[in-house]
KOLFI-154504 format. One record per residue (C-alpha): x, y, z negated; residue number from 0. Coordinates in Angstrom, 2 decimals, decimal comma, padded with zeros to 5 digits. Layout:
+---------+---------+---------+-----+
!      px !      py !      pz ! num !
+---------+---------+---------+-----+
!       X !       Y !       Z ! NUM !
...
+---------+---------+---------+-----+
% end
This chain:
+---------+---------+---------+-----+
!      px !      py !      pz ! num !
+---------+---------+---------+-----+
!  054,55 ! -008,35 !  065,19 !   0 !
!  052,50 ! -006,17 !  062,88 !   1 !
!  053,88 ! -004,15 !  059,99 !   2 !
!  052,82 ! -006,63 !  057,32 !   3 !
!  054,53 ! -009,53 !  059,06 !   4 !
!  057,69 ! -007,44 !  059,51 !   5 !
!  057,80 ! -006,63 !  055,77 !   6 !
!  057,35 ! -010,27 !  054,82 !   7 !
!  060,17 ! -011,33 !  057,17 !   8 !
!  062,57 ! -008,70 !  055,85 !   9 !
!  061,70 ! -009,53 !  052,24 !  10 !
!  062,28 ! -013,21 !  052,85 !  11 !
!  065,75 ! -012,48 !  054,37 !  12 !
!  066,76 ! -010,19 !  051,53 !  13 !
!  065,74 ! -012,76 !  048,97 !  14 !
!  068,08 ! -015,36 !  050,48 !  15 !
!  071,17 ! -013,10 !  050,30 !  16 !
!  071,75 ! -013,50 !  046,51 !  17 !
!  072,80 ! -016,36 !  044,21 !  18 !
!  070,97 ! -017,77 !  041,30 !  19 !
!  072,57 ! -017,79 !  037,84 !  20 !
!  072,88 ! -021,57 !  038,00 !  21 !
!  074,80 ! -021,36 !  041,27 !  22 !
!  077,20 ! -018,76 !  039,85 !  23 !
!  077,85 ! -020,82 !  036,73 !  24 !
!  078,51 ! -023,90 !  038,85 !  25 !
!  081,07 ! -022,07 !  040,99 !  26 !
!  082,79 ! -020,64 !  037,90 !  27 !
!  082,97 ! -024,08 !  036,31 !  28 !
!  084,59 ! -025,52 !  039,43 !  29 !
!  087,11 ! -022,65 !  039,54 !  30 !
!  088,03 ! -023,15 !  035,86 !  31 !
!  088,45 ! -026,87 !  036,44 !  32 !
!  090,77 ! -026,27 !  039,38 !  33 !
!  092,77 ! -023,69 !  037,40 !  34 !
!  093,17 ! -026,13 !  034,52 !  35 !
!  094,43 ! -028,85 !  036,83 !  36 !
!  096,87 ! -026,44 !  038,48 !  37 !
!  098,22 ! -025,11 !  035,19 !  38 !
!  098,63 ! -028,63 !  033,85 !  39 !
!  100,63 ! -029,65 !  036,90 !  40 !
!  102,75 ! -026,47 !  036,69 !  41 !
!  103,44 ! -027,00 !  032,97 !  42 !
!  104,45 ! -030,59 !  033,58 !  43 !
!  106,76 ! -029,50 !  036,40 !  44 !
!  108,45 ! -026,80 !  034,28 !  45 !
!  108,91 ! -029,23 !  031,39 !  46 !
!  110,54 ! -031,76 !  033,68 !  47 !
!  112,73 ! -029,13 !  035,34 !  48 !
!  113,85 ! -027,72 !  031,98 !  49 !
!  114,84 ! -031,11 !  030,60 !  50 !
!  116,56 ! -032,12 !  033,83 !  51 !
!  118,53 ! -028,87 !  033,92 !  52 !
!  119,56 ! -029,20 !  030,25 !  53 !
!  120,84 ! -032,76 !  030,65 !  54 !
!  122,58 ! -032,02 !  033,96 !  55 !
!  124,41 ! -028,98 !  032,55 !  56 !
!  125,51 ! -030,84 !  029,42 !  57 !
!  126,73 ! -033,80 !  031,43 !  58 !
!  128,68 ! -031,45 !  033,72 !  59 !
!  130,35 ! -029,74 !  030,73 !  60 !
!  131,38 ! -033,09 !  029,26 !  61 !
!  132,69 ! -034,26 !  032,63 !  62 !
!  134,71 ! -031,07 !  033,15 !  63 !
!  136,19 ! -031,34 !  029,65 !  64 !
!  137,24 ! -034,92 !  030,33 !  65 !
!  138,77 ! -034,01 !  033,70 !  66 !
!  140,71 ! -031,14 !  032,12 !  67 !
!  142,09 ! -033,47 !  029,44 !  68 !
!  143,30 ! -035,94 !  032,08 !  69 !
!  144,62 ! -033,37 !  034,55 !  70 !
!  146,47 ! -031,17 !  032,03 !  71 !
!  147,37 ! -033,91 !  029,54 !  72 !
!  145,77 ! -031,86 !  026,78 !  73 !
!  143,16 ! -032,92 !  024,25 !  74 !
!  139,79 ! -031,22 !  024,76 !  75 !
!  136,80 ! -030,77 !  022,48 !  76 !
!  133,11 ! -030,18 !  023,23 !  77 !
!  131,55 ! -028,40 !  020,23 !  78 !
!  127,84 ! -028,29 !  019,40 !  79 !
!  125,96 ! -026,03 !  016,99 !  80 !
!  122,49 ! -024,66 !  016,34 !  81 !
!  121,32 ! -021,36 !  014,91 !  82 !
!  118,01 ! -019,61 !  014,42 !  83 !
!  117,64 ! -018,76 !  018,11 !  84 !
!  118,98 ! -021,62 !  020,17 !  85 !
!  121,22 ! -024,67 !  020,59 !  86 !
!  124,72 ! -024,06 !  021,95 !  87 !
!  127,79 ! -025,94 !  023,14 !  88 !
!  131,20 ! -025,13 !  024,58 !  89 !
!  134,28 ! -026,98 !  025,85 !  90 !
!  137,65 ! -026,04 !  024,34 !  91 !
!  141,29 ! -026,86 !  025,04 !  92 !
!  143,18 ! -027,73 !  021,86 !  93 !
!  146,23 ! -025,51 !  021,61 !  94 !
!  147,72 ! -025,10 !  018,13 !  95 !
!  147,23 ! -024,56 !  014,42 !  96 !
!  146,74 ! -021,74 !  011,96 !  97 !
!  149,41 ! -020,52 !  009,57 !  98 !
!  149,23 ! -017,94 !  006,81 !  99 !
!  151,15 ! -014,77 !  007,57 ! 100 !
!  153,17 ! -012,71 !  005,12 ! 101 !
!  150,64 ! -009,89 !  005,33 ! 102 !
!  147,71 ! -010,12 !  002,90 ! 103 !
!  144,32 ! -011,26 !  004,22 ! 104 !
!  145,62 ! -012,22 !  007,65 ! 105 !
!  146,78 ! -015,26 !  009,56 ! 106 !
!  148,78 ! -016,27 !  012,61 ! 107 !
!  147,97 ! -018,83 !  015,26 ! 108 !
!  150,93 ! -021,01 !  016,16 ! 109 !
!  150,73 ! -022,53 !  019,64 ! 110 !
!  151,87 ! -026,08 !  020,29 ! 111 !
!  152,61 ! -024,96 !  023,84 ! 112 !
!  154,55 ! -021,67 !  023,41 ! 113 !
!  153,80 ! -018,80 !  025,75 ! 114 !
!  154,59 ! -015,11 !  025,98 ! 115 !
!  151,60 ! -013,55 !  024,26 ! 116 !
!  152,55 ! -010,06 !  025,44 ! 117 !
!  152,33 ! -011,20 !  029,08 ! 118 !
!  148,79 ! -012,56 !  028,83 ! 119 !
!  145,62 ! -010,54 !  028,42 ! 120 !
!  143,92 ! -012,37 !  025,55 ! 121 !
!  141,88 ! -009,63 !  023,91 ! 122 !
!  138,20 ! -010,48 !  023,47 ! 123 !
!  138,67 ! -014,12 !  024,43 ! 124 !
!  136,95 ! -016,62 !  022,19 ! 125 !
!  138,92 ! -018,97 !  020,01 ! 126 !
!  137,40 ! -021,79 !  017,97 ! 127 !
!  138,40 ! -023,52 !  014,77 ! 128 !
!  138,33 ! -027,18 !  015,81 ! 129 !
!  138,85 ! -028,47 !  012,29 ! 130 !
!  135,92 ! -026,67 !  010,67 ! 131 !
!  134,02 ! -026,14 !  013,98 ! 132 !
!  133,68 ! -022,41 !  013,30 ! 133 !
!  132,53 ! -020,43 !  016,31 ! 134 !
!  132,24 ! -016,87 !  017,53 ! 135 !
!  135,88 ! -015,87 !  016,94 ! 136 !
!  137,76 ! -013,29 !  019,00 ! 137 !
!  141,50 ! -012,67 !  019,03 ! 138 !
!  143,93 ! -009,77 !  019,29 ! 139 !
!  147,52 ! -009,84 !  020,47 ! 140 !
!  150,31 ! -009,43 !  017,95 ! 141 !
!  153,97 ! -009,82 !  019,03 ! 142 !
!  154,78 ! -013,52 !  019,50 ! 143 !
!  151,80 ! -014,66 !  017,49 ! 144 !
!  148,10 ! -013,99 !  017,42 ! 145 !
!  145,84 ! -012,76 !  014,66 ! 146 !
!  142,15 ! -013,64 !  014,64 ! 147 !
!  139,17 ! -011,47 !  013,75 ! 148 !
!  135,60 ! -012,50 !  013,09 ! 149 !
!  133,40 ! -011,11 !  015,87 ! 150 !
!  130,37 ! -010,63 !  013,63 ! 151 !
!  132,04 ! -008,96 !  010,63 ! 152 !
!  135,21 ! -007,50 !  012,12 ! 153 !
!  137,19 ! -008,94 !  009,19 ! 154 !
!  140,36 ! -011,03 !  009,51 ! 155 !
!  139,76 ! -014,77 !  009,78 ! 156 !
!  141,19 ! -016,81 !  006,93 ! 157 !
!  141,32 ! -020,38 !  008,16 ! 158 !
!  143,01 ! -023,04 !  006,12 ! 159 !
!  146,66 ! -023,66 !  006,82 ! 160 !
!  147,14 ! -026,15 !  009,68 ! 161 !
!  143,52 ! -025,91 !  010,90 ! 162 !
!  143,48 ! -026,75 !  014,60 ! 163 !
!  142,26 ! -024,16 !  017,07 ! 164 !
!  141,43 ! -024,09 !  020,78 ! 165 !
!  140,50 ! -021,81 !  023,65 ! 166 !
!  137,11 ! -021,96 !  025,34 ! 167 !
!  137,45 ! -023,39 !  028,85 ! 168 !
!  134,21 ! -021,73 !  029,91 ! 169 !
!  131,48 ! -019,46 !  028,59 ! 170 !
!  129,22 ! -020,84 !  025,90 ! 171 !
!  126,22 ! -022,78 !  027,23 ! 172 !
!  122,71 ! -022,68 !  025,75 ! 173 !
!  119,79 ! -025,07 !  026,07 ! 174 !
!  116,58 ! -023,76 !  027,68 ! 175 !
!  114,01 ! -022,30 !  025,30 ! 176 !
!  111,96 ! -025,01 !  023,63 ! 177 !
!  114,63 ! -027,71 !  024,02 ! 178 !
!  117,12 ! -028,63 !  021,28 ! 179 !
!  119,56 ! -031,42 !  020,50 ! 180 !
!  120,67 ! -033,58 !  017,62 ! 181 !
!  123,10 ! -036,39 !  016,95 ! 182 !
!  121,11 ! -039,47 !  017,95 ! 183 !
!  123,12 ! -041,65 !  015,56 ! 184 !
!  123,06 ! -039,22 !  012,62 ! 185 !
!  119,80 ! -037,30 !  013,00 ! 186 !
!  118,81 ! -034,58 !  012,31 ! 187 !
!  122,34 ! -033,12 !  012,36 ! 188 !
!  123,75 ! -031,19 !  015,29 ! 189 !
!  125,70 ! -033,50 !  017,62 ! 190 !
!  129,16 ! -034,61 !  016,58 ! 191 !
!  131,88 ! -032,91 !  018,60 ! 192 !
!  133,13 ! -035,01 !  021,51 ! 193 !
!  136,92 ! -035,22 !  021,72 ! 194 !
!  138,64 ! -036,43 !  024,89 ! 195 !
!  142,24 ! -037,61 !  024,83 ! 196 !
!  144,70 ! -037,11 !  027,67 ! 197 !
!  143,93 ! -040,53 !  029,14 ! 198 !
!  140,20 ! -039,75 !  029,47 ! 199 !
!  139,07 ! -041,90 !  026,55 ! 200 !
!  137,62 ! -040,42 !  023,37 ! 201 !
!  138,94 ! -040,14 !  019,85 ! 202 !
!  136,43 ! -042,75 !  018,64 ! 203 !
!  137,92 ! -046,23 !  018,62 ! 204 !
!  134,64 ! -048,06 !  019,22 ! 205 !
!  131,01 ! -047,34 !  020,03 ! 206 !
!  129,86 ! -044,13 !  021,66 ! 207 !
!  128,75 ! -040,53 !  021,12 ! 208 !
!  125,00 ! -040,04 !  021,60 ! 209 !
!  123,32 ! -036,65 !  022,02 ! 210 !
!  119,52 ! -036,58 !  021,96 ! 211 !
!  117,81 ! -033,70 !  023,78 ! 212 !
!  114,11 ! -033,22 !  023,07 ! 213 !
!  111,27 ! -030,71 !  023,26 ! 214 !
!  110,56 ! -028,88 !  020,04 ! 215 !
!  107,01 ! -027,67 !  020,56 ! 216 !
!  105,17 ! -030,65 !  021,99 ! 217 !
!  102,96 ! -033,30 !  020,40 ! 218 !
!  104,48 ! -035,84 !  022,80 ! 219 !
!  108,00 ! -034,46 !  023,34 ! 220 !
!  110,01 ! -035,55 !  026,35 ! 221 !
!  113,53 ! -036,66 !  025,47 ! 222 !
!  116,79 ! -037,74 !  027,06 ! 223 !
!  120,05 ! -039,15 !  025,72 ! 224 !
!  123,50 ! -038,11 !  026,91 ! 225 !
!  125,91 ! -040,90 !  025,98 ! 226 !
!  129,73 ! -040,83 !  026,09 ! 227 !
!  131,40 ! -044,25 !  025,90 ! 228 !
!  134,36 ! -044,29 !  023,49 ! 229 !
!  136,74 ! -046,68 !  025,23 ! 230 !
!  136,24 ! -045,42 !  028,77 ! 231 !
!  134,96 ! -041,84 !  028,46 ! 232 !
!  132,08 ! -042,72 !  030,79 ! 233 !
!  129,21 ! -040,21 !  030,59 ! 234 !
!  125,61 ! -041,33 !  031,11 ! 235 !
!  122,13 ! -039,77 !  030,98 ! 236 !
!  119,63 ! -042,30 !  029,65 ! 237 !
!  116,01 ! -042,58 !  028,55 ! 238 !
!  117,03 ! -044,58 !  025,47 ! 239 !
!  120,07 ! -045,53 !  023,44 ! 240 !
!  122,40 ! -048,27 !  024,72 ! 241 !
!  121,80 ! -051,75 !  023,27 ! 242 !
+---------+---------+---------+-----+
% end
């Protein structure tokens, strides 16, 4: 093979090693399409998982509150509230009422089920006003009674005389980011507190409690309903309200 033929062969081989601009754009378009499909599937999966986790956790809290009421023969409350950051709920055991003390700007908590306060470590435990559904309250021991202090301000709590209070049965729970709730029967308010009696039924005589969970930042928000039947205390997760 002469020199000219060798140069032509080498040049031909080198020319076939690259890609044209059209080929590169085609490959990039395919990659972007695949990425979009993958991200869409991942987003749908995370949405579904978030909603499923939120409804499962809420149902478990309601179930545990009901079981505690039946087992311990004590009325229990599940409280709901929203603030600027999230949606929250907690289960409480009803225990007593508030009473004004003789000292100015202070109050006592009178237990329906007396106990030796000095034998129980109660500092920093949360206590909730079940009458006014106030939250975020801590307590300090004081002889045979307790005095309450607001966790945010550090000032004594001045509840109304005979307001009912209760201890949190567990740590506060929070809905996943982007998911909130409302009272399905009285929207757009936060859900009505669910109260279980010692026989497992609820304080409502008829009907049911209905808590709607939904996605805040979606044009087509996914939603679920957690329903508590009044006469039986049965707890259901549904896609719609009962008939």
